[in-house]
N, C-alpha and C positions, 0 to 999 in steps of 0.2 A: 502494498500499502505506501509506504513511506515513498518506493523507487515511482511509482504511478505518478504519484502528488510531485513530487519533483520535474518528471519529466515530465509535467502540464506548464511547470512555471519557467519551460525554454520557448520562446517566442518563436512563430516562424522568421520573422527579420535574421534571430540571430541564429537561425539552423541556414538563411541562406548567405548569411557573411560565411557561417562557418564552412560549407559547400564553397562557397568561390575562395576562401582562404590555402584550405584543402588545397584543392585546382593549381590555385597557383605559383604556391610550396613547391609539391611534391606532382603533379601531374594529375592528379587520379580526379577521376570525377565519381562522386558519395553519389549514386542514382538509386541506393534504396530511399522507401518512405518513409516520411516527415517523422512518423508514430516511431518508427525502427528506432531512427539516428536521433530520437528526443533521449529513447530509453537509454543507449547508448554512450552518448554525452552523458547523463546525469549519474550514471555509473561513473563513468569517468572522473566527472570533477568531485564523486565523493569519496575514491580511489587515491583520490591526488588531492584532496581536503583544501579545494578550489573556494568551494563556500556557494560562488554563483555561476553562471553560465557567462555573465559579464565581465568576471576574472578572467574566466579561460578563453575567451576572446582576444582579451587584454595581451594576454599570454601570446597568444595566438598570431596576434600582430606585430610584437615584436620581431624585428629583422636577425638579428645575433641572436635567437635562442638555440636554447639546445636542439640540434637536431630528431634528441631520442623522442623528442615532445607528438612531434607527426606518428611515428612509425607507432608508440604503446596508445596513442588516441587512432588509431588505424587497424590498431591487432584487434581482431573480430568483426571488423566490415570488410576485408577486402574478401573473396573468396577464390584463395587461391585451387588452381587442380592440377596438379601435380602427379608423379605416378611414374614409374622405369618404363622408359621405349616406347609412353606414351605419342612419340609422335614417330611412328615407323620408318613412315615413308622418307622422311626427312633425315632420320639418322642411317639408313641402306643410304641415299645419295649421297651425305658423308663417308660413310664408310668404302664405297664402290667407286666412286667418282672425283670429289672432291680430294679425300685423302690421298691418292692416287697420283693427280696433278698436281697438288702442291706439293707428295716428293719426289716429283721429276725435274721440277720449277727449281725447289729448295738444293738439288742434288747437281745439279746442274751450275747454281749460282755459288754453291758450296756451303758447309757446313751453317745453318742458322737455327734460332728454336721455331718449334712450329704451334703459336701460340690461338687459345679458343675460346670466347668469351662467352659464358651462359649469365644473360641481363635478365633478371627475373628467375632466380632458378628457384625460389621457395624453398623447400626442406632437403634438396639437395640433388633427388632424385636425377633429375634434368642430367644434370654436366654429373651423376658417374653415368649415366647411362648413352652420354658421349665422348664418357673416357671409355667403356667398351668398344663403344664401335669402332673409333680411332685406333683402336689396337686392333681388331678387327683390320681395318683397311691397311695401317704399317705390318701386317703380317703380310695381307695380299702383297701388299707390294713390293716385298721380299726385305723390306726396313724391322725395324724396333725401335721406340722411345730409350732413347741413348742412360733416361733417369729410373728405367722401371725392369727389376730381372723378372723376366715372363716368363710361363710353362713352358712344357712341351708339346711339338705344334700338331698333337694328336693325343695328346693325355691319357696316354696310355707309354709314354717310353719311348718308342720306336725312332719319332722323331722322323716321321719320311715325309713333312713338309707342308700337308694336306690339313686346313683347318676344315676343320670339322663343322659343320653350319644347323643351325637350326632356330626359326623363328625371325629369318635376316640378321642374326646375332653368330659370331664363328664361338664355336665351343670351348676354343682355345686357342691362344696368340701363341707364336712360336717365336724359337731364340735358338733354334737349330745350325748348325755352320752355313745356310744360305741365306738366314735374317741376320744383317749386320745395323749394329744401332748408329743408327744417321745425325739424331740433333735429335735436342732434348724435347719433350711434350710439357707447355703448362698450358691448366685449362684453370680461367678463374669463372666462378659463381657470385652471383651478387645477387642481394635480396634489401630491399627495404629495412624490414620486419626483422632484430635482432634476435628474436625466439625462432622465427626461421634460420639463421644464418648457423645458432648452437645448435642445433636438433642436425644440420648439415655439418657440421663440423663432427658432431659425434659420429653421424654415419651406421647408426643403430636403427632399423627397420623391423614391421613385422611381418612375419614367412608371407603374410597374406597379401603383401603388397610386391613381391617378385612371386606371384604363382605365373604371369606372362612371361617369366624368361628361359630359358631351357634351363633343364637341370643341369646338365656339366659347364653351364656360364655361373650358375651361382654358387658351385660347387669349385670353382674356380677364385670367384670375385668377391665370397664370402663365407662368415666363418658361424657356425653356429652360439649360440651363447648358451650353455647346457645350464649356467650357476645364476642361481635367482637374486635378484638387488635391487632395492627401492627409490625412483626417485628422492635424494635427497630435500631439505628444506631450500629455498630462497639461500642461495647466495653462499651454498655447499655442493653444486654443481660440479665446479671446476677440480675439487676435493675428492669429486668423489670416483670422479675420474682417472684424477691421477693413482687413485689406489685401485682403478683396475675393473670396476661397478661400473659398465656402462649403463644410462638410461635413456629414456623415451624421451622426448618434448612436452608430451601430457601425460608425463609423469607415471606410468603404470608401470605394475613390477615389471619384469625382463626373467624370461624363462629361454625353452628351448624356440617355442613360437616365434622370439626372434633371431636377425641374426645381424652380424655387423662386419660392414666393408672393411679387406683384406687389407693393410698396410702398399702392398705393391700398389694398387688399386689407387688409395687414400692421397699418397701421395704424389699422385700427375693433376693433382686437385686443390686449388688454393681459395679460400670462402672471406666475403668480406661483406658488412652492410656498405648499402651505397640508394642513393634517393640518385634515379634514372633522371630526373625534373632537372637536375643539380648535380650533375656527379663530375667526380674528381676525377682527374686524365691519370690513367693509368696503365696510358703507350697504348701502343698500336697491334690490333691482331689478324690475323690469317682466317679467322671464321666468327663469327657471331651469330650465335642463336639467341632471339626474343622474340620468344614463343607466348600469342594470349597474353603479351603484355599491351599492346597499344590499344584493345577495344574497353579498357580503363583509364585511357586520356581523351581530352578536351581532342578537338581537331586541328586545333592549333598544338598542343603540345606534340600530337603526332607527328608534327612534321621537324619538330624541333628534334625531338626525341631522333628521328630517323636523320636528319642534317648530321647529328654528333655521332649516330654510326656510321654514317658515309664517312666521314673525317675520320673515325680513330680503324677504318677497315686500310690495309694494306693495297695499293693498289694492285687488284690482280684475288683481293679477298672477297670473300661471300658474306653474301645475311641472308639467314634463315629466320622465315616469317610458317605461322600457319599458316593451312590452304585457306582459311576464311580472310585471311588476313590483307590488305592491298596497300601500294607502299600511295601514301598521302600526297606527295610530292610529286609531280611528271618533272622536276628542275633536276632532280636530284642524277644522276647519270649512273644510271645502274642498266647492265644485259640482263634477261627474262633468263634462266635454263632449265628444261626441265630433265630429270631421268627417271625414267618406270614410274610417268603418272605425277611424281612432285617437282614441283617451281620453285626453286630458290634465285637468289640473286648478284653478280658478283659486277666488282666492281672493275671498272675497264685497265687496262696496266697504266694510259696515258692518262687517268684521274688527274692525279695528283697535279698536274701543272694547272688544273683550272678551278679545281679545290683544295688548293692552300698547302700544298706539302712541297 
């Protein structure tokens, strides 16, 4: 009853200003019903001990406020769809078309790192799926990332150089005599919500989340957690992790029904919090995945984000969007390519002259 009364005291014009401030600072359009938003804001005001919606708006208007305020406010309002190999067409194109092309190009230019960004990675499933797909693509191309120790090529120690395939994923990645470490692989996963990044860093997932992966891939890339542990109280997560007690983001007990990403896959990925409306520059990338992010943004913010992603791509780099998303600006110099029914976008090699490189 108290929360309902508190929500009813939040005026419609205050909700409108809140929506505007959120869009301006984070790019996210809050299209949820006003009643739902008012209830969420009332809960947030109570937890943060702000006293009133006016105090909340005053905090959010501040230009130098802590960015964490935005993420904590939005936590629970944004529906983040995620899952392993949720976009199989994109990962298939990455493994079988893009990675071999990048391998050939980098081999000709000399050893250099392969950098991939999962922008809006949620709780890490996409970033780890990219890592698995790239390892498959490198294995097929007769190479392997220099910063990872891979399994035998066929999973039974015979090392015949043939990667078993199931569901578009190589069951094993090779490191036999014919597979040479050519360059390092670095995948960056970023998300607005710290809670998501913490879960991605832990790399612990319920077994049900991996049901779409081939059994051999699960064996290669994940370890079962047999001992049971409990999520520690707030502030103790890091301590529990150091003590060898992995926990889920939801705070559930972990037993044999959960799996942990193996170190050899985990070592390929770095996670950090990032506001895509105001991203810090983290270098250039050969491939950028930005799946199911644009629909959360206004048209103006979509255009601005796509321009930044274009800038952050190396000449000849690739942008992956979901198939329901289109490039919002015709001014961007991309060439659309299709592989096995999936369409992605390539920045031309000569694009650097026109776009500031």
